[in-house]
C-alpha angles and dihedrals in degrees: 000000000000123000093259094053094047090051090050089050092050093044090051089057103040108013132256101282095042090048093052090050095048096046093048091051091049090046092052089049091051090052094047094045091050095048093047092050091051092048093046094047094041089233093145088071097048124111110263091033130220123339113215117237128200099250092176091059092047092049092048091048094052092049091046089052091053091046090052090054090065093053 
C-alpha cells in the first residue's frame, strides 16, 4: 500500500485530526529510534555511510498495524 492509501485507512478508523496526531507521533519516534541506533552502533562513521529510509512509510505502517488490531 502506498502512503496515501495507508493514511486514508487510518483516517477512516480514527478521524482526520487523530490520524494526523498519531502518524506524527509515530514519525517522530521513527526518526529518534533511527538516530539513536546509528549513534549507538557508530554507523554514521562506517564506509558507505548512512542509507536513507522512508520514515513516513514506516510510521504509517506502524499506525495502520495498530488500527488493524482493533478491527
